[in-house]
C-alpha positions as CSV (number, residue, x, y, z in Angstrom):
1,X,75.4,85.2,105.8
2,X,75.3,83.6,109.3
3,X,79.1,83.4,109.8
4,X,80.7,85.7,112.4
5,X,83.9,86.1,110.4
6,X,82.1,87.2,107.3
7,X,79.6,89.3,109.2
8,X,82.4,91.2,110.9
9,X,84.3,91.6,107.6
10,X,81.2,93.1,106.0
11,X,80.7,95.5,108.9
12,X,84.4,96.7,108.5
13,X,84.2,96.9,104.7
14,X,81.1,99.1,104.8
15,X,83.2,101.9,106.4
16,X,85.1,103.9,103.7
17,X,88.4,104.1,105.7
18,X,90.6,105.6,103.0
19,X,94.1,105.8,104.5
20,X,94.8,107.3,107.0
21,X,91.1,107.5,108.0
22,X,89.8,104.8,110.3
23,X,86.1,105.9,110.2
24,X,85.1,103.9,113.2
25,X,86.5,100.5,112.3
26,X,88.7,100.4,115.4
27,X,85.8,101.2,117.7
28,X,84.0,98.2,116.4
29,X,87.1,96.1,117.1
30,X,87.8,97.8,120.5
31,X,84.2,97.1,121.7
32,X,84.4,93.5,120.8
33,X,87.8,93.0,122.5
34,X,86.8,94.9,125.6
35,X,83.7,92.6,125.9
36,X,85.9,89.5,126.1
37,X,88.3,91.1,128.7
38,X,91.0,92.9,126.7
39,X,92.4,96.1,128.0
40,X,92.2,98.6,125.1
41,X,94.5,101.5,124.6
42,X,93.8,104.1,121.8
43,X,97.0,105.7,120.6
44,X,95.8,108.4,118.1
45,X,98.6,110.4,116.4
46,X,97.7,113.3,114.1
47,X,95.2,111.9,111.6
48,X,96.1,108.3,112.3
49,X,94.1,106.0,114.7
50,X,96.0,103.3,116.5
51,X,94.8,100.6,118.8
52,X,96.7,98.5,121.3
53,X,94.7,95.8,123.0
54,X,95.9,93.0,125.3
55,X,94.7,90.3,127.7
56,X,96.8,88.4,130.1
57,X,100.5,88.6,131.2
58,X,103.8,87.0,130.3
59,X,104.8,85.5,127.0
60,X,103.2,87.5,124.3
61,X,101.5,86.5,121.0
62,X,100.6,89.6,119.0
63,X,98.4,90.0,115.9
64,X,99.1,93.1,113.7
65,X,96.9,94.7,111.1
66,X,95.5,97.8,109.6
67,X,91.9,99.2,109.1
68,X,92.8,101.7,106.4
69,X,92.4,100.9,102.6
70,X,93.7,102.4,99.4
71,X,91.4,104.6,97.3
72,X,88.9,102.9,95.0
73,X,89.5,105.0,91.8
74,X,86.6,105.5,89.5
75,X,83.7,103.6,91.1
76,X,82.1,103.1,87.7
77,X,84.7,100.4,87.0
78,X,83.4,98.3,90.0
79,X,80.8,95.6,89.6
80,X,79.5,96.6,93.0
81,X,79.8,99.7,95.1
82,X,83.2,99.2,96.8
83,X,82.0,100.0,100.3
84,X,78.8,97.9,100.1
85,X,80.0,94.4,100.8
86,X,78.4,91.9,98.5
87,X,78.6,88.1,98.6
88,X,78.5,86.5,95.2
89,X,79.6,83.1,93.9
90,X,81.3,82.3,97.1
91,X,83.3,85.5,97.3
92,X,83.0,88.6,99.4
93,X,83.5,91.8,97.3
94,X,84.5,95.2,98.7
95,X,87.5,97.5,99.1
96,X,89.6,95.9,102.0
97,X,88.1,92.5,101.6
98,X,91.7,91.1,101.1
99,X,93.9,93.9,102.3
100,X,93.1,93.6,105.1
101,X,89.7,93.8,106.8
102,X,89.1,90.2,106.0
103,X,92.3,89.2,107.9
104,X,91.2,91.5,110.9
105,X,87.8,89.8,111.0
106,X,89.5,86.4,111.0
107,X,91.8,87.5,113.8
108,X,89.1,88.9,116.0
109,X,86.8,86.0,115.7
110,X,89.6,83.7,116.4
111,X,90.4,85.6,119.6
112,X,86.8,85.5,120.7
113,X,86.5,81.7,120.1
114,X,89.8,81.2,121.8
115,X,88.9,83.2,124.9
116,X,85.5,81.6,125.3
117,X,87.2,78.2,125.2
118,X,90.2,79.2,127.3
119,X,89.3,82.1,129.6
120,X,92.3,81.4,131.9
121,X,94.9,81.0,129.1
122,X,98.6,81.4,129.8
123,X,100.6,84.4,128.6
124,X,99.4,87.5,126.8
125,X,97.4,87.8,123.6
126,X,97.5,91.3,122.0
127,X,96.5,93.2,119.0
128,X,98.4,96.1,117.2
129,X,96.1,97.9,114.7
130,X,96.7,101.1,112.8
131,X,95.1,103.2,110.0
132,X,98.1,104.5,108.1
133,X,99.7,101.4,106.7
134,X,98.6,102.2,103.2
135,X,99.8,105.8,103.3
136,X,102.8,107.4,105.1
137,X,103.2,104.8,107.8
138,X,104.7,107.6,109.9
139,X,102.0,107.7,112.7
140,X,100.9,104.2,112.8
141,X,102.5,100.9,114.0
142,X,105.8,102.7,114.5
143,X,104.1,104.8,117.2
144,X,102.5,101.7,118.9
145,X,106.1,100.1,119.0
146,X,107.5,103.3,120.5
147,X,104.8,103.2,123.2
148,X,105.6,99.6,124.0
149,X,109.3,100.4,124.2
150,X,108.5,103.2,126.6
151,X,106.7,100.7,128.7
152,X,109.6,98.2,128.4
153,X,107.4,95.6,126.8
154,X,108.5,93.1,124.2
155,X,106.7,90.8,121.9
156,X,107.7,87.1,121.7
157,X,105.6,86.1,118.7
158,X,103.9,88.3,116.1
159,X,101.6,87.4,113.1
160,X,101.0,90.2,110.6
161,X,97.8,89.5,108.7
162,X,98.9,90.8,105.3
163,X,97.6,88.8,102.3
164,X,100.6,86.6,101.7
165,X,99.1,83.5,100.1
166,X,99.5,82.8,96.3
167,X,96.8,80.3,95.2
168,X,95.5,78.7,98.3
169,X,95.3,80.3,101.8
170,X,98.4,79.3,103.8
171,X,100.5,78.2,100.8
172,X,103.1,81.0,101.6
173,X,104.3,82.4,104.9
174,X,106.5,85.4,104.9
175,X,109.3,84.9,107.4
176,X,110.8,88.3,106.6
177,X,110.9,91.2,104.2
178,X,113.4,92.9,102.1
179,X,114.6,96.4,102.9
180,X,113.5,99.4,100.7
181,X,115.7,102.4,99.9
182,X,114.2,105.2,97.8
183,X,116.5,107.6,96.0
184,X,115.7,111.1,94.6
185,X,118.5,112.2,92.3
186,X,118.8,115.6,90.5
187,X,121.4,116.0,87.8
188,X,122.3,119.5,86.8
189,X,123.2,120.9,83.4
190,X,123.1,124.2,81.6
191,X,120.0,125.3,79.8
192,X,120.4,126.6,76.2
193,X,119.0,126.7,72.7
194,X,118.7,123.3,71.2
195,X,120.5,124.4,68.0
196,X,123.6,125.5,69.9
197,X,124.6,122.5,72.0
198,X,128.1,124.0,72.4
199,X,126.7,126.6,74.7
200,X,124.7,124.3,77.0
201,X,125.1,121.0,78.9
202,X,122.1,118.6,78.4
203,X,121.6,116.6,81.6
204,X,119.6,114.0,79.6
205,X,122.7,113.2,77.6
206,X,125.0,113.5,80.6
207,X,123.0,110.8,82.5
208,X,122.9,108.2,79.8
209,X,126.1,106.5,80.8
210,X,125.1,106.5,84.5
211,X,121.7,104.9,83.7
212,X,123.3,102.2,81.6
213,X,125.8,101.3,84.3
214,X,123.5,101.5,87.3
215,X,120.8,99.3,85.7
216,X,123.4,96.7,84.7
217,X,125.3,96.7,88.0
218,X,125.2,93.6,90.3
219,X,124.5,95.0,93.7
220,X,124.5,91.8,95.7
221,X,124.3,88.0,95.1
222,X,121.6,87.2,97.6
223,X,121.8,84.6,100.3
224,X,119.8,81.7,101.9
225,X,116.9,84.0,102.8
226,X,117.0,86.8,100.1
227,X,117.3,87.1,96.4
228,X,119.9,89.5,95.0
229,X,119.3,93.2,95.4
230,X,117.1,94.7,92.7
231,X,117.0,98.3,91.4
232,X,114.0,99.8,89.6
233,X,113.6,103.3,88.2
234,X,110.2,104.8,88.8
235,X,110.3,108.3,87.4
236,X,112.4,110.4,85.0
237,X,111.5,114.0,84.4
238,X,113.3,116.8,82.6
239,X,112.6,119.8,80.3
240,X,110.4,122.9,80.4
241,X,108.0,121.6,77.7
242,X,109.6,123.5,74.8
243,X,110.9,121.7,71.7
244,X,113.8,124.0,71.3
245,X,115.3,124.3,74.8
246,X,117.6,121.9,76.4
247,X,116.8,121.4,80.1
248,X,118.9,122.7,83.0
249,X,118.3,119.7,85.2
250,X,116.9,116.1,85.3
251,X,115.1,114.4,88.1
252,X,115.4,110.7,88.6
253,X,113.7,108.5,91.2
254,X,114.7,104.9,91.8
255,X,114.3,102.2,94.5
256,X,116.5,99.4,95.9
257,X,115.0,96.3,97.4
258,X,117.7,94.5,99.3
259,X,118.4,91.7,101.7
260,X,120.8,91.1,104.6
261,X,123.7,90.5,102.3
262,X,124.3,94.2,101.7
263,X,124.0,97.3,103.9
264,X,122.4,100.7,103.1
265,X,125.9,102.2,103.5
266,X,127.3,99.9,100.9
267,X,124.5,100.8,98.4
268,X,125.1,104.5,99.0
269,X,128.8,104.1,98.5
270,X,128.3,102.4,95.2
271,X,125.8,105.0,93.9
272,X,128.1,107.9,94.9
273,X,131.1,106.3,93.4
274,X,129.3,105.8,90.1
275,X,128.1,109.4,90.0
276,X,131.7,110.5,90.6
277,X,132.9,108.2,87.8
278,X,130.4,109.6,85.4
279,X,131.4,113.2,86.3
280,X,127.9,114.4,87.1
281,X,127.0,117.5,89.1
282,X,124.1,116.5,91.3
283,X,122.1,116.6,94.5
284,X,120.7,113.4,96.1
285,X,118.2,112.5,98.8
286,X,117.8,109.1,100.4
287,X,114.7,107.7,102.2
288,X,115.0,104.4,103.9
289,X,111.5,102.9,104.2
290,X,112.7,99.8,106.1
291,X,115.7,97.6,106.8
292,X,115.5,93.9,105.8
293,X,114.5,91.4,108.5
294,X,114.1,87.6,108.8
295,X,112.9,85.2,111.5
296,X,115.6,82.6,112.1
297,X,114.0,81.0,115.1
298,X,111.7,78.1,114.2
299,X,109.0,77.9,116.9
300,X,106.4,80.2,115.6
301,X,107.1,79.1,112.0
302,X,106.7,75.4,112.9
303,X,103.5,76.1,114.8
304,X,102.1,78.1,111.8
305,X,103.1,75.4,109.4
306,X,101.4,72.7,111.6
307,X,98.2,74.8,111.8
308,X,98.1,75.4,108.1
309,X,98.5,71.6,107.5
310,X,95.8,71.0,110.1
311,X,93.2,73.0,108.1
312,X,94.4,73.0,104.5
313,X,96.6,69.9,104.2
314,X,99.5,71.7,102.6
315,X,103.1,72.6,103.5
316,X,103.6,76.4,103.0
317,X,106.6,78.0,101.2
318,X,108.7,80.2,103.5
319,X,109.4,83.4,101.7
320,X,110.8,86.9,102.0
321,X,109.4,88.2,98.7
322,X,107.1,91.1,98.0
323,X,107.0,94.7,99.3
324,X,107.5,96.1,102.8
325,X,105.1,95.6,105.7
326,X,104.7,97.0,109.2
327,X,106.7,94.1,110.3
328,X,109.7,96.4,109.6
329,X,108.7,98.4,112.7
330,X,107.6,95.4,114.9
331,X,110.9,93.7,114.4
332,X,112.4,96.2,116.8
333,X,110.7,94.5,119.8
334,X,109.6,91.1,118.5
335,X,111.6,87.9,118.7
336,X,109.8,86.1,115.9
337,X,107.6,87.6,113.2
338,X,105.7,85.9,110.4
339,X,103.0,87.1,108.0
340,X,100.0,84.9,107.1
341,X,96.9,86.1,105.4
342,X,94.5,85.5,102.4
343,X,95.4,85.0,98.7
344,X,96.8,88.2,97.4
345,X,95.8,88.3,93.7
346,X,93.1,90.9,94.2
347,X,94.8,93.4,96.5
348,X,94.4,97.0,95.6
349,X,92.5,96.1,92.5
350,X,89.1,97.1,91.1
351,X,86.5,94.5,92.3
352,X,88.7,93.5,95.2
353,X,87.3,90.2,96.6
354,X,88.2,87.2,98.8
355,X,87.0,83.7,98.9
356,X,84.6,83.3,101.9
357,X,86.0,79.9,102.8
358,X,89.5,81.3,102.8
359,X,88.6,83.7,105.6
360,X,86.8,81.0,107.6
361,X,89.9,78.7,107.3
362,X,92.3,81.5,108.1
363,X,90.4,82.2,111.3
364,X,90.7,78.6,112.3
365,X,94.5,78.7,111.5
366,X,94.8,81.9,113.7
367,X,92.9,80.2,116.6
368,X,95.1,77.1,116.3
369,X,98.2,79.1,116.7
370,X,96.8,80.9,119.8
371,X,96.0,77.5,121.3
372,X,99.5,76.1,120.5
373,X,101.2,79.0,122.1
374,X,98.9,80.2,125.0
375,X,97.6,77.0,126.5
């Protein structure tokens, strides 16, 4: 297909960049950006490839994304080989088409068109690209941000290209994200013969009251930007596999998604208090994946809303729903962050695909935002 956005997306999709592998995607991007005058800085860390690229000086508009993708599973379940990009019925198929090689292609082509039209633009246009967003996120965007901090550089406006749209490209803009706190709890008992419960302490029985109370507890009420805090249990494991032995311990994993109306310290205090109330002997480990954040300033939001209406004639919903994104790292140096990308109904699925016209329109939206900020 003779469309630069789709051609670049196909080129990127054809590389099996299972996280944290990049496989050469960033070289393709780096070569194109270098050709139009960007300074490109590779920032590899362990097995993760990172790319920082910028052109110009002053007020900074950054685009952030990732070249890595999730595993494909059993390829027999795919209509087409996942790393052979196929166009069919107006859709581009392939792993990463939506999340998020399609967005990256839209960004790069938008930048090329913008630079050709405005070679002496104001301010700085930059790209922050990693290859570990879909895995640990320990050596990726967070390391780019650390580098920028060491250089005492900030970002005024940032657009993350995650697939945020619901039914039509641009119908939802993420203006923030909830925080995520993972909890690994081990409750201890005393192993014994199942026929003699008086000589054992069954941790499965011991935890029942705790489970009932923690799942019924109201953690927060929410606010203007965030829904109330939610708790979900992901794993419960106990026992040695024998029918006549009570276990000595039980492992429980659960997660909190929370907004700015409650702190991590308050969540921890409530959990610890409930464990004490239930009289449990336990050990607990906490892993904070990200704090909540929200963009209060309206400039970038208003510009994005205007650009979306310009090309898709709709007014987007401003939302903080969904999972975490690398915006949680970028917020440390960025004044305003939004997320704008394709329709997300096929992310991480078998037969991942994106509507071709959506990527073309998305690229025009990105270019329009560049023009409204940098000229």
